[in-house]
C-alpha positions in Angstrom: 40.0 110.0 68.6 40.9 113.3 67.0 40.8 114.6 70.7 42.3 112.4 72.2 45.1 112.6 69.6 45.8 115.8 70.7 46.6 115.3 74.2 49.9 115.1 75.4 51.5 111.6 75.2 51.5 111.6 79.2 47.7 112.0 78.8 47.2 110.2 76.2 49.2 107.0 78.4 46.6 107.9 81.2 43.8 107.8 79.5 44.8 104.4 78.0 45.2 103.0 81.0 42.1 104.2 82.3 40.4 102.5 79.2 42.0 99.3 79.6 40.9 98.9 83.7 37.7 99.9 82.7 37.1 97.3 80.2 38.5 94.9 82.5 36.9 95.8 85.3 33.5 96.2 83.7 34.0 92.9 82.1 34.9 90.9 85.1 32.1 92.7 87.0 29.8 91.4 84.7 31.1 88.3 84.7 30.1 87.7 88.7 27.3 89.3 88.7 26.4 87.3 85.8 27.1 84.5 87.9 26.1 85.1 91.3 22.7 85.9 89.9 22.3 82.6 87.9 23.7 80.8 91.6 21.4 82.5 93.6 18.0 82.0 91.4 19.1 78.5 90.8 19.6 78.1 94.3 16.2 79.2 95.3 14.4 77.4 92.5 15.6 74.0 93.6 14.3 74.7 97.0 11.2 76.2 96.0 10.7 72.9 93.9 11.7 70.5 96.6 9.1 72.4 99.4 6.6 72.7 96.7 6.7 68.7 96.2 6.3 68.6 100.5 3.7 70.5 100.3 1.9 68.8 97.6 2.3 65.3 99.5 1.0 67.3 102.4 -2.3 68.0 100.7 -2.9 64.8 98.7 -2.6 63.7 102.4 -5.5 65.8 103.5 -7.8 65.6 100.5 -8.5 61.9 101.3 -9.9 62.8 104.4 -13.5 63.2 105.0 -14.8 66.6 103.8 -11.6 68.4 103.6 -11.2 72.0 103.6 -9.0 73.2 101.0 -8.7 76.7 101.8 -7.7 75.3 105.5 -5.2 73.0 104.3 -3.8 75.5 101.8 -3.4 78.0 104.8 -1.7 75.4 107.1 1.2 74.3 104.8 4.5 75.5 105.4 5.6 77.0 102.1 8.4 79.2 101.1 9.4 82.3 102.6 6.6 84.6 100.5 5.1 82.0 98.7 1.6 82.0 97.5 -0.2 78.5 97.5 -3.0 77.8 94.9 -4.5 74.3 94.2 -7.1 73.4 91.8 -9.5 70.6 92.1 -12.4 69.1 90.2 -12.0 72.4 87.7 -12.1 74.7 90.8 -9.4 76.7 92.3 -8.5 77.4 95.8 -6.1 80.2 97.0 -4.1 79.6 101.1 -3.8 84.0 100.8 -6.0 86.8 99.9 -3.1 88.0 97.4 -3.1 84.3 95.8 -4.9 84.2 92.4 -4.8 81.2 89.8 -4.4 84.3 87.2 -0.8 85.0 88.4 0.1 81.3 86.9 1.6 81.3 83.6 -0.8 79.5 81.1 2.0 77.0 80.1 2.4 75.6 83.3 -1.0 75.4 84.0 -1.6 73.7 81.0 1.8 71.4 81.5 0.9 70.2 85.0 -3.0 69.6 83.8 -1.1 67.1 81.7 0.3 65.3 84.3 4.0 66.8 84.6 5.7 69.0 86.9 7.2 72.5 86.0 8.7 75.4 86.7 8.8 78.7 85.5 10.2 82.6 85.9 7.4 85.0 86.1 6.4 88.6 87.3 3.6 89.3 89.5 2.9 92.8 90.1 6.3 93.5 88.7 7.9 91.7 91.4 9.7 88.3 89.9 8.8 85.0 91.5 9.2 81.3 90.6 6.3 79.3 89.5 5.9 75.3 90.6 3.5 73.3 89.8 2.9 69.6 91.0 0.0 67.0 89.7 -1.5 65.3 92.2 -2.7 62.1 90.6 -5.5 60.2 93.0 -7.5 63.3 93.8 -7.3 64.7 90.4 -5.8 68.0 91.6 -2.8 70.3 90.6 -0.8 72.0 93.4 0.9 75.6 92.5 3.4 77.9 94.3 4.4 81.0 93.7 7.7 82.1 95.6 8.9 86.0 95.8 12.1 86.5 94.6 12.4 90.0 95.7 15.0 89.5 98.4 17.4 88.1 95.7 16.3 90.9 93.0 17.4 93.3 96.1 20.5 91.9 96.8 21.2 91.7 93.2 21.0 95.4 92.9 22.8 95.8 96.0 25.8 93.6 94.4 25.2 95.3 90.5 25.6 98.6 92.3 28.8 97.3 94.3 30.6 96.1 91.3 30.1 99.5 89.6 31.4 101.6 92.4 34.7 99.0 92.6 35.2 99.1 88.6 34.7 102.8 88.9 37.8 103.0 91.9 39.5 100.6 89.8 39.3 102.8 86.6 40.3 105.7 88.8 43.0 103.9 90.6 44.4 102.4 86.8 44.4 106.3 85.7 46.5 107.3 88.6 48.7 104.2 88.4 49.0 105.3 84.5 49.4 109.2 85.3 52.5 108.0 87.5 53.9 105.3 85.6 54.2 107.8 82.4 55.6 110.6 84.5 58.6 107.9 85.3 58.8 106.9 81.9 58.7 110.6 80.6 61.2 111.7 83.1 64.2 110.2 81.1 62.8 112.2 78.2 62.5 115.7 79.9 65.8 115.6 81.2 66.9 114.8 77.4 64.8 117.8 76.4 66.1 120.1 79.1 69.5 119.0 78.1 69.3 119.3 74.1 68.1 123.2 75.6 70.9 123.5 77.5 73.3 122.5 74.6 71.2 124.7 72.2 72.0 127.8 74.1 75.7 127.2 74.2 76.3 125.2 77.1 78.0 122.4 75.1 79.1 120.5 78.3 75.7 119.6 79.3 75.4 115.9 79.3 72.9 113.2 80.8 74.0 111.6 84.2 74.2 108.0 84.3 71.2 106.0 84.3 70.7 102.7 86.8 67.6 101.6 84.6 69.8 98.9 82.4 66.7 99.7 79.8 67.3 103.5 80.2 71.1 103.1 80.2 71.8 102.9 76.1 69.5 106.0 75.6 71.8 107.8 78.0 74.9 107.0 76.2 73.5 107.6 73.0 72.6 110.8 74.2 75.8 111.8 75.5 77.9 110.1 72.3 75.7 112.7 70.3 76.4 115.8 72.9 80.3 115.0 72.1 80.3 114.8 68.8 78.1 118.2 68.7 80.5 119.7 70.8 83.9 118.6 68.9 82.2 119.1 65.8 81.5 122.6 66.9 85.1 123.1 68.3 86.6 121.8 64.8 84.6 124.3 63.4 85.3 127.3 65.8 89.1 126.0 65.4 88.6 125.2 61.4 87.1 129.5 61.3 90.1 130.5 63.5 92.6 129.0 61.2 91.0 129.8 57.7 90.8 133.7 59.6 94.5 133.5 60.3 95.6 132.1 56.6 93.5 134.1 54.7 95.3 136.9 56.9 99.0 136.5 55.7 98.7 136.1 52.0 96.2 139.1 51.7 98.6 141.2 54.0 101.4 140.2 51.6 99.1 140.9 48.5 98.4 144.7 49.9 102.1 144.6 50.8 103.2 143.9 47.5 100.8 146.5 45.8 101.8 149.1 48.2 105.5 148.7 47.3 104.5 148.5 43.6 102.5 151.7 44.0 105.8 153.8 45.9 108.4 152.6 43.8 106.2 152.7 40.6 109.4 154.6 38.8 112.1 151.7 38.9 110.8 149.1 37.7 112.7 146.9 39.2 111.3 147.3 42.3 107.7 146.9 40.4 108.6 143.6 38.8 109.7 141.9 42.5 106.5 143.6 43.8 104.7 142.0 41.0 106.2 138.7 41.2 105.4 138.2 45.0 101.8 139.1 44.3 101.8 136.6 41.7 103.3 134.4 43.9 100.6 135.1 46.8 98.2 134.8 44.6 98.5 132.0 43.5 99.1 130.4 47.0 95.9 132.7 47.6 94.1 130.3 44.6 95.3 126.9 46.0 93.7 128.0 49.4 91.0 129.0 48.1 90.3 125.7 46.2 91.2 123.5 49.2 89.1 125.3 51.3 86.0 124.6 48.7 87.3 121.0 48.4 86.6 120.7 52.3 83.6 122.6 52.1 82.2 120.0 49.9 83.3 116.9 51.8 81.9 118.7 55.0 78.5 119.2 53.7 78.6 115.7 51.9 78.3 117.2 48.5 81.1 114.8 46.9 80.3 112.2 44.6 83.2 109.9 43.5 83.5 109.7 39.7 84.5 106.0 39.5 86.5 104.9 36.7 89.2 101.9 35.4 92.2 104.0 36.4 96.0 102.4 35.8 98.3 103.3 39.1 101.6 102.8 37.2 100.7 105.4 34.3 98.7 107.9 36.8 102.2 108.1 38.5 104.2 108.9 35.8 101.8 111.8 34.9 101.6 113.4 38.1 105.8 112.8 38.4 105.9 114.3 35.0 103.2 117.2 35.4 104.8 118.3 38.7 108.6 117.7 37.2 109.4 115.3 39.3 110.3 112.5 36.7 113.5 111.5 38.5 111.8 110.2 41.7 112.3 106.0 41.6 109.1 104.3 41.1 109.3 100.6 42.0 106.2 98.8 41.2 105.2 95.3 42.8 104.3 92.6 40.7 101.3 91.7 42.5 100.3 95.2 42.0 96.8 95.2 40.1 96.6 96.9 36.9 93.8 98.5 36.6 91.3 99.5 39.5 88.5 101.3 40.2 88.9 105.3 41.6 88.2 108.4 41.2 91.2 109.8 38.8 91.1 113.3 39.7 90.9 113.0 43.5 93.5 109.8 43.5 95.9 112.2 41.1 95.4 115.1 44.0 95.9 113.0 47.0 99.5 111.7 45.1 100.2 115.7 44.3 99.4 116.7 47.8 102.1 114.4 49.0 104.8 114.8 46.5 104.2 118.6 47.2 104.2 118.0 51.3 107.8 116.0 50.5 109.0 119.1 48.6 108.0 121.8 51.0 109.4 119.7 54.1 111.6 117.3 53.3 113.9 118.2 50.5 112.0 116.5 47.8 110.4 112.6 47.6 113.2 110.1 47.3 110.8 106.9 46.1 107.1 105.8 44.9 106.4 102.5 45.7 103.1 100.6 44.1 101.6 97.3 45.9 98.7 95.3 46.8 98.2 94.6 50.2 95.3 93.1 51.5 93.0 93.3 48.5 93.9 96.9 48.4 95.8 99.1 46.4 99.0 100.7 48.1 100.7 103.9 47.1 103.5 104.3 49.2 105.3 108.3 48.9 109.0 108.2 50.8 111.1 111.8 51.6 114.7 111.9 52.9 113.3 114.6 55.7 113.4 114.8 59.0 110.6 112.4 59.3 107.3 112.9 61.2 107.6 112.2 65.1 105.3 109.4 66.3 103.0 111.8 68.4 102.1 113.9 65.3 101.5 111.1 63.0 97.7 111.1 63.9 98.0 114.9 64.1 99.3 115.4 60.4 96.1 115.2 58.9 94.1 117.1 60.7 93.4 120.4 59.1 95.5 123.6 59.2 97.9 121.3 61.1 101.3 121.4 60.7 104.4 119.5 62.3 106.5 121.1 64.2 109.2 120.9 62.0 107.3 122.9 59.9 106.4 125.4 62.4 109.6 126.4 63.0 110.8 127.3 59.5 109.7 129.9 57.5 108.3 127.3 54.7 104.9 128.4 53.2 101.9 126.2 53.7 98.3 126.6 54.6 98.0 122.7 56.5 95.3 121.1 54.0 97.1 119.0 51.9 97.6 116.6 53.8 93.8 117.0 54.9 92.6 116.3 51.9 94.5 113.4 51.1 93.4 111.8 54.7 89.3 113.3 53.6 89.6 111.4 49.3 91.4 108.2 51.1 88.3 108.0 53.3 85.6 108.6 50.3 87.3 105.9 48.8 87.0 103.7 51.3 90.4 103.2 52.2 92.9 105.1 54.8 95.9 107.0 55.1 99.1 106.8 57.5 102.5 108.1 57.8 105.1 105.9 59.1 109.0 105.9 59.2 111.5 104.9 55.8 113.7 102.6 55.7 116.8 105.1 55.0 115.3 107.6 57.1 112.2 110.3 56.6 109.1 110.1 56.2 106.8 107.2 54.6 103.4 108.5 53.6 100.9 105.5 52.7 97.5 105.6 51.3 95.4 102.2 51.1 92.1 102.3 48.8 90.1 99.1 47.7 91.3 98.0 44.5 87.7 97.1 43.4 86.3 100.4 44.5 84.7 101.6 47.9 83.0 99.0 49.5 78.7 99.9 49.0 
């Protein structure tokens, strides 16, 4: 079993097919041999018994004559092929041929016939199977026996057994070939998948499996291609992410170095040094925010983020955020059906609101209104602004990492393009979503929807 376990899958399948075929062929061969043997022997015994009765009647007729010659009578009987005739009269044995002897008869059969009953029994004579048949002859007080050879049947059964054994071996060989072929056909898609996987690992990210005409293999092909698409998209996204990070880090670092250089060159001019240091501090703070956002994004990608759920009062959280960001004058509308308490991660929910407020400050002249309501069991937080709005074709794109709308790119407004991406990630962690639409009075309306009872299990 251990050696078979070390064989390849195709070899194990071939061995299994061959073993099953061998068991079936051997079983059928044994059954066919036994049935044939029983039928042949039964038929020979019936014919030997019938002929023995005929010969016993002929012997009885001969014994009724005057001074019968028993040996001559036995020799004249037309027996079965290969038969030996033996008779006993008045306790004396007589045979019809020189190779016949009463010692060849089984004692149990002679005792049975002597008691007045006929019988038959299989017996070996000189290593050759025979059927011994005995018949009592009542009137002369004699017993008649015949030994009928089964040597021809034994030879035929030997030939039959050899043929069946060869047939079983041939069937096993054919089954092994069929198993090798069938397992090769079954494993062919796996080999193609392994080849495609190796090509993808070597950098050929556009490698895909061809569509399969086999409906049983088609789901595997589609699943592999979907996985390859996801891997390609993930790698491309990581490449873009790395490129964007490099670009975003280059700008603040260059500005920080420039500020340091200005301060070094104008060290005798206090006003110039103060301006350079202020600029350096601003860039350092921006760099710190970028590093913090990148760290948060990396935790999400690594699956190391866990929500710290707790009861949160939405209105109180909004007021606290507005006070912290200095936006106390923003209008807050609370619908009557707004839940008083929701289960959420307070820090992340607050960060989502802060990011939307900062986004409105940078690109839309500040937030104008915040709305709290309940929609289909979800807490809805909507932040409106009075800016140029977000075109329809950018409304999905703006939540991507380092994505910035056309208006933001055309202006000199600083930003990393990670704020809205974090809002989207945190919303999904809560089992919710974020979207953008047009506000009633113009501008953009960013909407956060999260389950009031916490994320689904």
